[in-house]
Biopython code that builds the backbone (N, CA, C, O; Angstrom):
import numpy as np
from Bio.PDB.StructureBuilder import StructureBuilder

atoms = [
    (1, "ARG", "N", (24.621, 7.371, -9.606)),
    (1, "ARG", "CA", (24.486, 8.050, -8.333)),
    (1, "ARG", "C", (23.214, 7.584, -7.650)),
    (1, "ARG", "O", (22.148, 7.555, -8.265)),
    (2, "ARG", "N", (23.321, 7.221, -6.390)),
    (2, "ARG", "CA", (22.175, 6.710, -5.645)),
    (2, "ARG", "C", (21.652, 7.780, -4.700)),
    (2, "ARG", "O", (22.413, 8.577, -4.150)),
    (3, "ARG", "N", (20.345, 7.780, -4.526)),
    (3, "ARG", "CA", (19.706, 8.707, -3.592)),
    (3, "ARG", "C", (18.915, 7.920, -2.582)),
    (3, "ARG", "O", (18.383, 6.852, -2.882)),
    (4, "ARG", "N", (18.842, 8.447, -1.401)),
    (4, "ARG", "CA", (18.062, 7.804, -0.351)),
    (4, "ARG", "C", (16.661, 8.388, -0.348)),
    (4, "ARG", "O", (16.467, 9.586, -0.555)),
    (5, "CYS", "N", (15.699, 7.526, -0.113)),
    (5, "CYS", "CA", (14.311, 7.960, -0.024)),
    (5, "CYS", "C", (14.178, 8.949, 1.129)),
    (5, "CYS", "O", (14.802, 8.766, 2.174)),
    (6, "ARG", "N", (13.381, 9.980, 0.952)),
    (6, "ARG", "CA", (13.246, 11.018, 1.967)),
    (6, "ARG", "C", (12.242, 10.671, 3.066)),
    (6, "ARG", "O", (12.179, 11.353, 4.089)),
    (7, "GLN", "N", (11.473, 9.631, 2.862)),
    (7, "GLN", "CA", (10.471, 9.291, 3.871)),
    (7, "GLN", "C", (11.139, 8.584, 5.031)),
    (7, "GLN", "O", (12.005, 7.731, 4.836)),
    (8, "ARG", "N", (10.738, 8.936, 6.219)),
    (8, "ARG", "CA", (11.385, 8.458, 7.432)),
    (8, "ARG", "C", (11.248, 6.939, 7.618)),
    (8, "ARG", "O", (12.175, 6.291, 8.103)),
    (9, "HIS", "N", (10.105, 6.375, 7.238)),
    (9, "HIS", "CA", (9.863, 4.951, 7.454)),
    (9, "HIS", "C", (10.639, 4.064, 6.498)),
    (9, "HIS", "O", (10.720, 2.854, 6.708)),
    (10, "CYS", "N", (11.207, 4.641, 5.458)),
    (10, "CYS", "CA", (11.804, 3.863, 4.387)),
    (10, "CYS", "C", (13.319, 3.813, 4.543)),
    (10, "CYS", "O", (13.952, 4.838, 4.794)),
    (11, "SER", "N", (13.897, 2.642, 4.398)),
    (11, "SER", "CA", (15.345, 2.515, 4.480)),
    (11, "SER", "C", (15.947, 2.081, 3.151)),
    (11, "SER", "O", (17.124, 1.727, 3.089)),
    (12, "LEU", "N", (15.144, 2.105, 2.083)),
    (12, "LEU", "CA", (15.616, 1.656, 0.779)),
    (12, "LEU", "C", (16.300, 2.785, 0.020)),
    (12, "LEU", "O", (15.956, 3.956, 0.176)),
    (13, "ASP", "N", (17.273, 2.412, -0.801)),
    (13, "ASP", "CA", (17.898, 3.360, -1.700)),
    (13, "ASP", "C", (17.224, 3.245, -3.058)),
    (13, "ASP", "O", (16.951, 2.144, -3.536)),
    (14, "TRP", "N", (16.961, 4.377, -3.667)),
    (14, "TRP", "CA", (16.308, 4.399, -4.970)),
    (14, "TRP", "C", (17.242, 5.066, -5.956)),
    (14, "TRP", "O", (17.843, 6.091, -5.635)),
    (15, "THR", "N", (17.380, 4.513, -7.144)),
    (15, "THR", "CA", (18.215, 5.158, -8.151)),
    (15, "THR", "C", (17.444, 6.329, -8.733)),
    (15, "THR", "O", (16.216, 6.375, -8.654)),
    (16, "ALA", "N", (18.154, 7.258, -9.307)),
    (16, "ALA", "CA", (17.513, 8.446, -9.872)),
    (16, "ALA", "C", (16.581, 8.072, -11.019)),
    (16, "ALA", "O", (15.599, 8.772, -11.262)),
    (17, "ARG", "N", (16.869, 6.986, -11.725)),
    (17, "ARG", "CA", (16.014, 6.574, -12.832)),
    (17, "ARG", "C", (14.981, 5.538, -12.408)),
    (17, "ARG", "O", (14.127, 5.167, -13.214)),
    (18, "GLY", "N", (15.033, 5.072, -11.200)),
    (18, "GLY", "CA", (14.125, 4.030, -10.727)),
    (18, "GLY", "C", (12.811, 4.588, -10.226)),
    (18, "GLY", "O", (12.217, 5.473, -10.842)),
    (19, "MET", "N", (12.371, 4.064, -9.111)),
    (19, "MET", "CA", (11.083, 4.466, -8.551)),
    (19, "MET", "C", (11.135, 5.908, -8.064)),
    (19, "MET", "O", (12.192, 6.403, -7.672)),
    (20, "SER", "N", (10.013, 6.563, -8.091)),
    (20, "SER", "CA", (9.962, 7.949, -7.643)),
    (20, "SER", "C", (10.033, 8.010, -6.123)),
    (20, "SER", "O", (9.772, 7.021, -5.439)),
    (21, "PHE", "N", (10.383, 9.166, -5.608)),
    (21, "PHE", "CA", (10.466, 9.342, -4.160)),
    (21, "PHE", "C", (9.086, 9.425, -3.521)),
    (21, "PHE", "O", (8.972, 9.335, -2.298)),
    (22, "GLY", "N", (8.037, 9.594, -4.320)),
    (22, "GLY", "CA", (6.693, 9.719, -3.787)),
    (22, "GLY", "C", (5.970, 8.391, -3.701)),
    (22, "GLY", "O", (4.747, 8.351, -3.835)),
    (23, "HIS", "N", (6.692, 7.301, -3.480)),
    (23, "HIS", "CA", (6.048, 5.993, -3.435)),
    (23, "HIS", "C", (5.124, 5.879, -2.230)),
    (23, "HIS", "O", (5.257, 6.615, -1.252)),
    (24, "LYS", "N", (4.203, 4.959, -2.318)),
    (24, "LYS", "CA", (3.222, 4.782, -1.258)),
    (24, "LYS", "C", (3.615, 3.603, -0.392)),
    (24, "LYS", "O", (4.201, 2.632, -0.872)),
    (25, "ASP", "N", (3.295, 3.694, 0.867)),
    (25, "ASP", "CA", (3.550, 2.599, 1.786)),
    (25, "ASP", "C", (2.261, 1.798, 1.918)),
    (25, "ASP", "O", (1.346, 2.195, 2.640)),
    (26, "HIS", "N", (2.195, 0.680, 1.226)),
    (26, "HIS", "CA", (0.988, -0.131, 1.234)),
    (26, "HIS", "C", (0.738, -0.781, 2.593)),
    (26, "HIS", "O", (-0.409, -1.058, 2.946)),
    (27, "TYR", "N", (1.793, -1.024, 3.349)),
    (27, "TYR", "CA", (1.599, -1.577, 4.687)),
    (27, "TYR", "C", (0.862, -0.578, 5.571)),
    (27, "TYR", "O", (-0.047, -0.951, 6.313)),
    (28, "ALA", "N", (1.253, 0.691, 5.491)),
    (28, "ALA", "CA", (0.575, 1.720, 6.279)),
    (28, "ALA", "C", (-0.860, 1.912, 5.803)),
    (28, "ALA", "O", (-1.757, 2.169, 6.605)),
    (29, "GLU", "N", (-1.072, 1.785, 4.501)),
    (29, "GLU", "CA", (-2.424, 1.926, 3.946)),
    (29, "GLU", "C", (-3.371, 0.883, 4.540)),
    (29, "GLU", "O", (-4.544, 1.164, 4.785)),
    (30, "LEU", "N", (-2.848, -0.323, 4.768)),
    (30, "LEU", "CA", (-3.661, -1.389, 5.362)),
    (30, "LEU", "C", (-3.574, -1.420, 6.887)),
    (30, "LEU", "O", (-4.315, -2.158, 7.536)),
    (31, "GLY", "N", (-2.681, -0.630, 7.454)),
    (31, "GLY", "CA", (-2.565, -0.571, 8.904)),
    (31, "GLY", "C", (-1.895, -1.785, 9.514)),
    (31, "GLY", "O", (-2.212, -2.171, 10.639)),
    (32, "VAL", "N", (-0.967, -2.395, 8.778)),
    (32, "VAL", "CA", (-0.241, -3.559, 9.289)),
    (32, "VAL", "C", (1.253, -3.264, 9.225)),
    (32, "VAL", "O", (1.691, -2.510, 8.357)),
    (33, "PRO", "N", (2.039, -3.840, 10.122)),
    (33, "PRO", "CA", (3.488, -3.624, 10.064)),
    (33, "PRO", "C", (4.124, -4.462, 8.959)),
    (33, "PRO", "O", (3.559, -5.465, 8.523)),
    (34, "ARG", "N", (5.296, -4.043, 8.517)),
    (34, "ARG", "CA", (6.046, -4.854, 7.556)),
    (34, "ARG", "C", (6.340, -6.198, 8.196)),
    (34, "ARG", "O", (6.569, -6.278, 9.403)),
    (35, "GLY", "N", (6.335, -7.237, 7.407)),
    (35, "GLY", "CA", (6.588, -8.567, 7.935)),
    (35, "GLY", "C", (5.334, -9.246, 8.451)),
    (35, "GLY", "O", (5.419, -10.325, 9.036)),
    (36, "SER", "N", (4.185, -8.648, 8.252)),
    (36, "SER", "CA", (2.930, -9.267, 8.685)),
    (36, "SER", "C", (2.641, -10.495, 7.828)),
    (36, "SER", "O", (3.068, -10.584, 6.676)),
    (37, "SER", "N", (1.921, -11.421, 8.404)),
    (37, "SER", "CA", (1.561, -12.623, 7.655)),
    (37, "SER", "C", (0.486, -12.288, 6.632)),
    (37, "SER", "O", (-0.207, -11.277, 6.750)),
    (38, "SER", "N", (0.356, -13.141, 5.631)),
    (38, "SER", "CA", (-0.675, -12.919, 4.608)),
    (38, "SER", "C", (-2.068, -12.994, 5.225)),
    (38, "SER", "O", (-2.996, -12.345, 4.742)),
    (39, "LYS", "N", (-2.217, -13.775, 6.279)),
    (39, "LYS", "CA", (-3.499, -13.868, 6.978)),
    (39, "LYS", "C", (-3.865, -12.535, 7.632)),
    (39, "LYS", "O", (-5.016, -12.105, 7.564)),
    (40, "ASP", "N", (-2.889, -11.882, 8.265)),
    (40, "ASP", "CA", (-3.123, -10.582, 8.894)),
    (40, "ASP", "C", (-3.424, -9.504, 7.855)),
    (40, "ASP", "O", (-4.259, -8.629, 8.086)),
    (41, "ILE", "N", (-2.749, -9.568, 6.724)),
    (41, "ILE", "CA", (-2.990, -8.601, 5.652)),
    (41, "ILE", "C", (-4.401, -8.762, 5.106)),
    (41, "ILE", "O", (-5.100, -7.775, 4.877)),
    (42, "LYS", "N", (-4.815, -9.998, 4.900)),
    (42, "LYS", "CA", (-6.164, -10.246, 4.378)),
    (42, "LYS", "C", (-7.228, -9.797, 5.375)),
    (42, "LYS", "O", (-8.234, -9.203, 4.990)),
    (43, "LYS", "N", (-7.002, -10.082, 6.654)),
    (43, "LYS", "CA", (-7.958, -9.688, 7.680)),
    (43, "LYS", "C", (-8.104, -8.166, 7.753)),
    (43, "LYS", "O", (-9.213, -7.648, 7.886)),
    (44, "SER", "N", (-6.990, -7.466, 7.666)),
    (44, "SER", "CA", (-7.022, -6.010, 7.687)),
    (44, "SER", "C", (-7.709, -5.460, 6.442)),
    (44, "SER", "O", (-8.483, -4.507, 6.525)),
    (45, "TYR", "N", (-7.424, -6.062, 5.286)),
    (45, "TYR", "CA", (-8.067, -5.617, 4.049)),
    (45, "TYR", "C", (-9.581, -5.795, 4.121)),
    (45, "TYR", "O", (-10.326, -4.883, 3.762)),
    (46, "LEU", "N", (-10.038, -6.946, 4.575)),
    (46, "LEU", "CA", (-11.478, -7.185, 4.644)),
    (46, "LEU", "C", (-12.167, -6.213, 5.593)),
    (46, "LEU", "O", (-13.273, -5.747, 5.316)),
    (47, "ARG", "N", (-11.515, -5.908, 6.708)),
    (47, "ARG", "CA", (-12.076, -4.950, 7.661)),
    (47, "ARG", "C", (-12.175, -3.561, 7.039)),
    (47, "ARG", "O", (-13.207, -2.899, 7.151)),
    (48, "LEU", "N", (-11.101, -3.120, 6.383)),
    (48, "LEU", "CA", (-11.093, -1.782, 5.784)),
    (48, "LEU", "C", (-12.005, -1.695, 4.563)),
    (48, "LEU", "O", (-12.649, -0.669, 4.346)),
    (49, "ALA", "N", (-12.066, -2.759, 3.765)),
    (49, "ALA", "CA", (-12.944, -2.758, 2.596)),
    (49, "ALA", "C", (-14.397, -2.658, 3.025)),
    (49, "ALA", "O", (-15.193, -1.961, 2.395)),
    (50, "LYS", "N", (-14.733, -3.344, 4.083)),
    (50, "LYS", "CA", (-16.101, -3.271, 4.604)),
    (50, "LYS", "C", (-16.393, -1.885, 5.178)),
    (50, "LYS", "O", (-17.497, -1.361, 5.028)),
    (51, "GLN", "N", (-15.393, -1.299, 5.834)),
    (51, "GLN", "CA", (-15.559, 0.011, 6.458)),
    (51, "GLN", "C", (-15.690, 1.123, 5.424)),
    (51, "GLN", "O", (-16.480, 2.046, 5.622)),
    (52, "PHE", "N", (-14.937, 1.059, 4.324)),
    (52, "PHE", "CA", (-14.902, 2.153, 3.355)),
    (52, "PHE", "C", (-15.619, 1.848, 2.049)),
    (52, "PHE", "O", (-15.468, 2.599, 1.086)),
    (53, "HIS", "N", (-16.382, 0.785, 1.985)),
    (53, "HIS", "CA", (-17.108, 0.490, 0.747)),
    (53, "HIS", "C", (-18.100, 1.628, 0.483)),
    (53, "HIS", "O", (-18.858, 2.004, 1.378)),
    (54, "PRO", "N", (-18.102, 2.180, -0.736)),
    (54, "PRO", "CA", (-18.944, 3.358, -1.024)),
    (54, "PRO", "C", (-20.445, 3.121, -0.839)),
    (54, "PRO", "O", (-21.190, 4.069, -0.592)),
    (55, "ASP", "N", (-20.887, 1.901, -0.952)),
    (55, "ASP", "CA", (-22.318, 1.627, -0.826)),
    (55, "ASP", "C", (-22.794, 1.562, 0.626)),
    (55, "ASP", "O", (-23.990, 1.703, 0.882)),
    (56, "VAL", "N", (-21.892, 1.352, 1.571)),
    (56, "VAL", "CA", (-22.319, 1.179, 2.956)),
    (56, "VAL", "C", (-21.724, 2.204, 3.929)),
    (56, "VAL", "O", (-22.012, 2.152, 5.124)),
    (57, "VAL", "N", (-20.908, 3.126, 3.438)),
    (57, "VAL", "CA", (-20.224, 4.065, 4.326)),
    (57, "VAL", "C", (-21.217, 5.093, 4.880)),
    (57, "VAL", "O", (-22.136, 5.539, 4.192)),
    (58, "GLU", "N", (-20.998, 5.445, 6.136)),
    (58, "GLU", "CA", (-21.809, 6.466, 6.795)),
    (58, "GLU", "C", (-20.872, 7.493, 7.419)),
    (58, "GLU", "O", (-19.803, 7.141, 7.919)),
    (59, "GLY", "N", (-21.270, 8.754, 7.391)),
    (59, "GLY", "CA", (-20.469, 9.799, 8.013)),
    (59, "GLY", "C", (-19.301, 10.259, 7.161)),
    (59, "GLY", "O", (-18.407, 10.942, 7.660)),
    (60, "MET", "N", (-19.292, 9.901, 5.897)),
    (60, "MET", "CA", (-18.201, 10.266, 4.998)),
    (60, "MET", "C", (-18.799, 10.415, 3.608)),
    (60, "MET", "O", (-19.738, 9.700, 3.257)),
    (61, "SER", "N", (-18.273, 11.322, 2.826)),
    (61, "SER", "CA", (-18.823, 11.488, 1.478)),
    (61, "SER", "C", (-18.538, 10.238, 0.645)),
    (61, "SER", "O", (-17.548, 9.542, 0.868)),
    (62, "LYS", "N", (-19.401, 9.974, -0.295)),
    (62, "LYS", "CA", (-19.254, 8.786, -1.133)),
    (62, "LYS", "C", (-17.960, 8.843, -1.947)),
    (62, "LYS", "O", (-17.313, 7.817, -2.152)),
    (63, "GLU", "N", (-17.582, 10.035, -2.411)),
    (63, "GLU", "CA", (-16.365, 10.189, -3.203)),
    (63, "GLU", "C", (-15.118, 9.909, -2.360)),
    (63, "GLU", "O", (-14.196, 9.232, -2.815)),
    (64, "ALA", "N", (-15.094, 10.430, -1.140)),
    (64, "ALA", "CA", (-13.950, 10.197, -0.255)),
    (64, "ALA", "C", (-13.844, 8.724, 0.117)),
    (64, "ALA", "O", (-12.746, 8.170, 0.175)),
    (65, "ALA", "N", (-14.986, 8.092, 0.367)),
    (65, "ALA", "CA", (-14.982, 6.670, 0.699)),
    (65, "ALA", "C", (-14.514, 5.844, -0.487)),
    (65, "ALA", "O", (-13.776, 4.873, -0.317)),
    (66, "GLU", "N", (-14.936, 6.221, -1.680)),
    (66, "GLU", "CA", (-14.526, 5.484, -2.874)),
    (66, "GLU", "C", (-13.020, 5.613, -3.109)),
    (66, "GLU", "O", (-12.367, 4.640, -3.484)),
    (67, "ALA", "N", (-12.469, 6.806, -2.890)),
    (67, "ALA", "CA", (-11.030, 7.013, -3.055)),
    (67, "ALA", "C", (-10.239, 6.171, -2.049)),
    (67, "ALA", "O", (-9.240, 5.544, -2.401)),
    (68, "ARG", "N", (-10.692, 6.166, -0.812)),
    (68, "ARG", "CA", (-10.008, 5.364, 0.227)),
    (68, "ARG", "C", (-10.143, 3.876, -0.068)),
    (68, "ARG", "O", (-9.193, 3.118, 0.129)),
    (69, "PHE", "N", (-11.302, 3.454, -0.533)),
    (69, "PHE", "CA", (-11.539, 2.059, -0.886)),
    (69, "PHE", "C", (-10.598, 1.628, -2.013)),
    (69, "PHE", "O", (-10.067, 0.518, -1.981)),
    (70, "LYS", "N", (-10.389, 2.483, -2.996)),
    (70, "LYS", "CA", (-9.486, 2.167, -4.103)),
    (70, "LYS", "C", (-8.042, 2.048, -3.630)),
    (70, "LYS", "O", (-7.307, 1.181, -4.103)),
    (71, "LYS", "N", (-7.628, 2.909, -2.703)),
    (71, "LYS", "CA", (-6.262, 2.832, -2.166)),
    (71, "LYS", "C", (-6.050, 1.540, -1.394)),
    (71, "LYS", "O", (-5.014, 0.888, -1.528)),
    (72, "VAL", "N", (-7.036, 1.174, -0.586)),
    (72, "VAL", "CA", (-6.937, -0.056, 0.201)),
    (72, "VAL", "C", (-6.898, -1.269, -0.724)),
    (72, "VAL", "O", (-6.127, -2.200, -0.493)),
    (73, "THR", "N", (-7.716, -1.265, -1.757)),
    (73, "THR", "CA", (-7.755, -2.382, -2.697)),
    (73, "THR", "C", (-6.439, -2.489, -3.470)),
    (73, "THR", "O", (-5.934, -3.592, -3.676)),
    (74, "ALA", "N", (-5.882, -1.354, -3.898)),
    (74, "ALA", "CA", (-4.604, -1.381, -4.605)),
    (74, "ALA", "C", (-3.488, -1.915, -3.714)),
    (74, "ALA", "O", (-2.643, -2.686, -4.169)),
    (75, "ALA", "N", (-3.482, -1.514, -2.458)),
    (75, "ALA", "CA", (-2.476, -2.001, -1.520)),
    (75, "ALA", "C", (-2.617, -3.502, -1.324)),
    (75, "ALA", "O", (-1.617, -4.219, -1.281)),
    (76, "TYR", "N", (-3.839, -3.978, -1.207)),
    (76, "TYR", "CA", (-4.052, -5.414, -1.013)),
    (76, "TYR", "C", (-3.636, -6.201, -2.251)),
    (76, "TYR", "O", (-3.089, -7.296, -2.122)),
    (77, "GLN", "N", (-3.881, -5.674, -3.436)),
    (77, "GLN", "CA", (-3.489, -6.373, -4.657)),
    (77, "GLN", "C", (-1.984, -6.570, -4.727)),
    (77, "GLN", "O", (-1.517, -7.604, -5.205)),
    (78, "VAL", "N", (-1.226, -5.600, -4.261)),
    (78, "VAL", "CA", (0.234, -5.724, -4.265)),
    (78, "VAL", "C", (0.694, -6.691, -3.180)),
    (78, "VAL", "O", (1.544, -7.544, -3.435)),
    (79, "LEU", "N", (0.145, -6.569, -1.977)),
    (79, "LEU", "CA", (0.651, -7.350, -0.847)),
    (79, "LEU", "C", (0.074, -8.758, -0.746)),
    (79, "LEU", "O", (0.618, -9.587, -0.018)),
    (80, "SER", "N", (-1.011, -9.048, -1.456)),
    (80, "SER", "CA", (-1.620, -10.370, -1.341)),
    (80, "SER", "C", (-0.881, -11.419, -2.163)),
    (80, "SER", "O", (-0.908, -12.597, -1.809)),
    (81, "ASP", "N", (-0.233, -11.029, -3.236)),
    (81, "ASP", "CA", (0.516, -11.961, -4.069)),
    (81, "ASP", "C", (1.953, -12.038, -3.563)),
    (81, "ASP", "O", (2.617, -11.005, -3.472)),
    (82, "PRO", "N", (2.454, -13.224, -3.230)),
    (82, "PRO", "CA", (3.809, -13.326, -2.664)),
    (82, "PRO", "C", (4.912, -12.759, -3.559)),
    (82, "PRO", "O", (5.868, -12.168, -3.056)),
    (83, "LEU", "N", (4.793, -12.929, -4.870)),
    (83, "LEU", "CA", (5.842, -12.440, -5.766)),
    (83, "LEU", "C", (5.833, -10.916, -5.873)),
    (83, "LEU", "O", (6.891, -10.289, -5.824)),
    (84, "THR", "N", (4.656, -10.316, -6.017)),
    (84, "THR", "CA", (4.612, -8.859, -6.096)),
    (84, "THR", "C", (4.956, -8.229, -4.744)),
    (84, "THR", "O", (5.528, -7.140, -4.695)),
    (85, "ARG", "N", (4.613, -8.902, -3.664)),
    (85, "ARG", "CA", (4.974, -8.390, -2.344)),
    (85, "ARG", "C", (6.487, -8.395, -2.167)),
    (85, "ARG", "O", (7.056, -7.445, -1.629)),
    (86, "ARG", "N", (7.136, -9.463, -2.617)),
    (86, "ARG", "CA", (8.591, -9.529, -2.521)),
    (86, "ARG", "C", (9.230, -8.424, -3.351)),
    (86, "ARG", "O", (10.154, -7.754, -2.891)),
    (87, "ASP", "N", (8.742, -8.232, -4.568)),
    (87, "ASP", "CA", (9.283, -7.181, -5.419)),
    (87, "ASP", "C", (9.038, -5.796, -4.817)),
    (87, "ASP", "O", (9.905, -4.926, -4.886)),
    (88, "TYR", "N", (7.868, -5.596, -4.233)),
    (88, "TYR", "CA", (7.562, -4.324, -3.573)),
    (88, "TYR", "C", (8.509, -4.089, -2.403)),
    (88, "TYR", "O", (9.032, -2.987, -2.236)),
    (89, "ASP", "N", (8.731, -5.122, -1.592)),
    (89, "ASP", "CA", (9.618, -4.987, -0.434)),
    (89, "ASP", "C", (11.062, -4.693, -0.854)),
    (89, "ASP", "O", (11.787, -3.987, -0.154)),
    (90, "LEU", "N", (11.469, -5.242, -2.003)),
    (90, "LEU", "CA", (12.831, -5.025, -2.485)),
    (90, "LEU", "C", (12.963, -3.757, -3.330)),
    (90, "LEU", "O", (14.072, -3.358, -3.686)),
    (91, "GLY", "N", (11.838, -3.127, -3.649)),
    (91, "GLY", "CA", (11.876, -1.892, -4.412)),
    (91, "GLY", "C", (12.090, -2.094, -5.893)),
    (91, "GLY", "O", (12.597, -1.200, -6.570)),
    (92, "ARG", "N", (11.714, -3.252, -6.410)),
    (92, "ARG", "CA", (11.886, -3.545, -7.833)),
    (92, "ARG", "C", (10.655, -3.173, -8.620)),
    (92, "ARG", "O", (9.585, -2.949, -8.055)),
    (93, "GLY", "N", (10.812, -3.107, -9.926)),
    (93, "GLY", "CA", (9.686, -2.991, -10.826)),
    (93, "GLY", "C", (9.166, -1.584, -10.994)),
    (93, "GLY", "O", (9.843, -0.601, -10.694)),
    (94, "GLU", "N", (7.955, -1.520, -11.477)),
    (94, "GLU", "CA", (7.296, -0.242, -11.747)),
    (94, "GLU", "C", (6.961, 0.452, -10.436)),
    (94, "GLU", "O", (7.027, -0.148, -9.363)),
    (95, "GLN", "N", (6.609, 1.695, -10.539)),
    (95, "GLN", "CA", (6.176, 2.423, -9.351)),
    (95, "GLN", "C", (4.886, 1.798, -8.838)),
    (95, "GLN", "O", (3.934, 1.622, -9.598)),
    (96, "TRP", "N", (4.851, 1.469, -7.576)),
    (96, "TRP", "CA", (3.683, 0.828, -6.980)),
    (96, "TRP", "C", (2.671, 1.888, -6.650)),
    (96, "TRP", "O", (2.849, 2.630, -5.684)),
    (97, "GLY", "N", (1.613, 1.983, -7.423)),
    (97, "GLY", "CA", (0.626, 3.026, -7.199)),
    (97, "GLY", "C", (-0.687, 2.476, -7.030)),
    (97, "GLY", "O", (-1.648, 3.219, -6.830)),
]
sb = StructureBuilder()
sb.init_structure("model")
sb.init_model(0)
sb.init_chain("A")
sb.init_seg("    ")
for serial, (resi, resn, name, xyz) in enumerate(atoms, 1):
    if name == "N":
        sb.init_residue(resn, " ", resi, " ")
    sb.init_atom(name, np.array(xyz, "f"), 0.0, 1.0, " ", f" {name:<3s}", serial, name[0])
structure = sb.get_structure()
């Protein structure tokens, strides 16, 4: 039996034993649309990493900045490699966290 993801932005079907419905959208985390070039993804990552780095952040708690920095870095790790990005786009593999 197949179930559809409940998130509005997602058009993928997930099996009940596959990925959880609480998956993260790494494209939204980096602020780029799906189908962006690797150059655009890298540029967005560098901008956000510089903005949320815990050592240089101002106007935000160090813990909150560190949490956001970790999310941005995790998203970039998935989307920067062509093979993991393809698997992420197709909904294969482990839960992308």
